[in-house]
C-alpha positions in Angstrom: 29.9 -115.8 -20.2 31.7 -116.5 -23.5 34.3 -114.2 -24.9 34.1 -112.7 -28.4 36.9 -115.1 -29.4 35.0 -118.1 -28.1 31.9 -117.0 -29.9 33.8 -116.9 -33.2 35.6 -120.1 -32.7 32.6 -122.2 -31.5 29.9 -120.2 -33.4 28.8 -123.0 -35.7 27.9 -125.3 -32.8 26.6 -122.5 -30.6 24.0 -121.6 -33.2 22.5 -125.1 -32.8 19.5 -124.6 -30.5 20.2 -127.8 -28.6 23.7 -126.4 -27.7 23.6 -122.6 -27.5 25.7 -120.6 -25.2 24.7 -122.6 -22.1 25.8 -125.8 -23.7 29.1 -124.3 -24.8 29.7 -123.1 -21.3 28.9 -126.6 -20.0 31.5 -128.0 -22.4 34.1 -125.5 -21.3 33.6 -126.4 -17.6 33.9 -130.2 -18.2 36.9 -132.4 -17.5 37.2 -135.6 -19.5 39.6 -138.5 -19.2 40.5 -140.3 -22.4 42.2 -143.6 -21.9 44.2 -144.8 -24.9 45.7 -142.4 -27.5 45.7 -144.7 -30.5 43.3 -145.1 -33.4 40.2 -144.1 -31.4 41.8 -141.7 -28.9 43.4 -139.5 -31.6 40.1 -138.5 -33.3 38.1 -138.5 -30.1 40.5 -136.1 -28.4 40.7 -133.9 -31.5 36.9 -133.6 -31.8 36.6 -132.8 -28.1 39.4 -130.3 -28.2 37.9 -128.6 -31.2 34.5 -128.5 -29.6 35.9 -126.6 -26.6 35.8 -129.2 -23.9 37.7 -127.3 -21.3 40.0 -129.9 -19.7 41.2 -133.1 -21.3 43.4 -135.7 -19.6 45.1 -138.1 -22.1 46.4 -141.4 -20.7 48.7 -143.7 -22.6 52.1 -145.2 -21.8 52.9 -146.3 -25.3 55.3 -144.9 -27.8 54.5 -144.0 -31.4 55.5 -146.6 -34.0 55.6 -146.4 -37.8 52.8 -148.9 -38.0 50.5 -146.5 -36.1 50.6 -143.8 -38.7 48.0 -145.6 -41.0 45.2 -144.8 -38.5 46.5 -142.6 -35.6 45.8 -139.3 -37.2 47.5 -136.9 -34.8 51.0 -138.4 -35.4 53.6 -137.9 -38.1 56.9 -139.8 -38.9 58.8 -137.2 -36.9 56.9 -138.3 -33.8 58.1 -142.0 -33.9 59.5 -143.0 -30.6 57.7 -140.3 -28.6 55.1 -140.9 -26.0 51.5 -140.9 -27.5 49.8 -138.9 -24.7 52.5 -136.2 -24.5 52.7 -135.8 -28.3 48.9 -135.7 -28.6 48.7 -133.1 -25.8 51.2 -130.8 -27.5 49.3 -131.0 -30.7 45.9 -130.5 -29.2 47.1 -127.5 -27.2 48.3 -126.0 -30.5 45.0 -126.8 -32.2 43.0 -125.1 -29.4 45.0 -122.9 -27.0 41.7 -122.0 -25.1 41.6 -125.4 -23.4 43.8 -127.3 -20.9 45.3 -130.6 -21.9 47.2 -132.9 -19.5 49.2 -135.9 -20.6 49.7 -139.0 -18.4 52.6 -141.1 -19.7 51.4 -144.3 -18.0 49.1 -147.2 -18.7 45.8 -146.9 -16.9 45.6 -148.8 -13.6 43.8 -148.8 -10.3 46.1 -146.1 -8.9 45.5 -143.8 -11.7 41.8 -144.4 -11.3 41.9 -143.3 -7.7 43.9 -140.2 -8.7 41.8 -139.0 -11.7 38.2 -140.5 -11.5 37.0 -138.4 -8.6 37.7 -135.2 -10.5 36.5 -136.0 -14.0 33.0 -135.7 -15.5 33.3 -138.4 -18.1 35.7 -141.2 -19.1 36.1 -142.3 -22.7 37.5 -145.8 -23.3 39.7 -145.8 -26.4 41.8 -148.8 -25.4 42.4 -152.0 -27.5 42.2 -154.7 -24.9 39.4 -156.4 -23.0 41.4 -156.4 -19.7 41.8 -152.6 -19.9 38.1 -152.3 -20.6 37.1 -154.4 -17.6 39.4 -152.3 -15.4 37.7 -149.1 -16.7 34.3 -150.6 -16.3 35.0 -151.5 -12.7 36.7 -148.2 -11.8 33.9 -146.1 -13.3 31.3 -148.0 -11.3 33.4 -147.7 -8.1 33.6 -143.9 -8.5 30.2 -143.3 -10.2 31.6 -141.8 -13.4 29.9 -142.3 -16.8 31.9 -144.2 -19.4 31.8 -144.2 -23.2 33.2 -147.4 -24.6 34.5 -147.9 -28.1 36.2 -150.7 -29.9 37.1 -151.7 -33.5 38.9 -154.5 -35.3 38.8 -155.3 -39.0 35.7 -153.8 -40.6 33.7 -153.9 -37.3 33.1 -151.5 -34.5 31.1 -151.1 -31.4 30.2 -148.4 -28.9 28.0 -148.0 -25.8 27.6 -145.6 -22.9 27.5 -146.7 -19.3 26.1 -144.5 -16.5 26.5 -146.0 -13.0 24.4 -143.2 -11.5 21.4 -144.4 -13.6 22.0 -148.1 -12.8 22.7 -148.9 -16.4 23.9 -152.2 -17.7 27.7 -152.4 -17.7 30.3 -154.0 -19.9 30.5 -157.2 -17.8 26.7 -157.6 -18.2 27.4 -157.8 -21.9 30.7 -159.7 -21.9 31.1 -161.6 -18.6 34.7 -161.7 -17.5 36.7 -165.0 -17.5 40.4 -165.7 -17.8 39.8 -167.7 -21.0 37.7 -165.0 -22.7 40.0 -162.3 -21.7 43.0 -164.1 -23.0 41.2 -164.8 -26.3 40.1 -161.2 -26.7 43.6 -159.8 -25.9 44.9 -161.9 -28.8 42.2 -160.4 -31.1 43.1 -156.8 -31.7 44.4 -154.6 -34.4 47.8 -156.2 -34.4 46.4 -159.7 -35.2 43.2 -158.9 -37.0 44.0 -155.6 -38.8 41.9 -152.5 -39.0 40.9 -149.8 -41.5 41.4 -146.2 -40.4 37.9 -145.0 -41.5 36.2 -147.7 -39.3 38.0 -146.2 -36.3 37.0 -142.7 -37.3 33.3 -143.8 -37.5 33.4 -145.3 -34.0 35.4 -142.4 -32.6 32.8 -140.0 -34.2 30.0 -141.8 -32.4 31.9 -141.7 -29.1 32.7 -138.0 -29.5 29.0 -137.2 -30.4 27.8 -139.1 -27.3 30.4 -137.3 -25.1 29.5 -133.8 -26.4 25.8 -134.5 -26.0 26.2 -135.8 -22.5 28.5 -132.9 -21.4 26.1 -130.3 -23.0 23.2 -131.8 -20.9 21.5 -133.4 -23.9 19.8 -136.8 -23.7 22.0 -139.8 -24.5 21.3 -143.5 -24.9 22.2 -146.0 -22.1 21.5 -149.7 -22.0 22.2 -149.8 -25.7 24.9 -151.5 -27.7 25.6 -150.1 -31.2 27.4 -152.3 -33.7 28.9 -151.1 -37.0 29.6 -153.4 -39.9 32.0 -151.6 -42.3 31.5 -154.1 -45.1 27.7 -153.5 -45.3 28.1 -149.9 -43.9 25.2 -150.5 -41.6 24.6 -149.9 -37.9 22.7 -152.3 -35.6 21.3 -151.4 -32.1 20.6 -153.8 -29.3 18.8 -153.0 -26.0 20.7 -154.2 -22.9 19.5 -154.9 -19.4 21.6 -155.2 -16.2 22.3 -158.8 -15.4 21.4 -159.8 -11.8 24.5 -161.9 -11.5 26.9 -159.1 -12.6 29.7 -158.7 -10.0 30.2 -155.1 -11.0 27.0 -153.2 -11.4 24.8 -155.4 -9.2 27.1 -155.9 -6.2 25.7 -154.6 -3.0 
């Protein structure tokens, strides 16, 4: 049962018939792992904290740099040199003291996957490299945890949700892994191609919306890739199907 304080704080979303008190309680009981606390992770974590998702785990081993401040909205010049996950956790705890926020000052790897994925309800990919995304994709299939992917460079963004429990298409179905493609993609990120903050905000907003809907037991789209073109300000949607040759989601 929600307290009077919680009714006041979350009242504008509780009054939505699709959310209501039961949806809010579902959000409060949820635990979400956010991997990457940069241009996507900052707004995603802020939206989920504000919505009352009860337990957030923030994972990032990077330190805040001056070049981050153009788009990573949780940080200020005073934070330069500090760890991103720890700094974000402190600020989110101030923003909403009714939730729990844990910081993991490490880059995501298979050991962290074994430690955290068995206990979370959802993982949100806010990383900026294909190798990290492949690792998350594999780990979420190994542990049967839904994954919301997001990426953005330049004026372009993409997002999709993967649900291993529903045998959905996975990231490798869409972008098969190879050493050459991985190396090429890891050289094509915000550092080399640039990025506009509002493009990240739009993709992060879609990731956050998908996460909140899922955690509140509303219907969400799987087997669908959503692409955003910031120059035309238009979205495109593409239906996906699991690939029979995929070594991740089709392995026996």
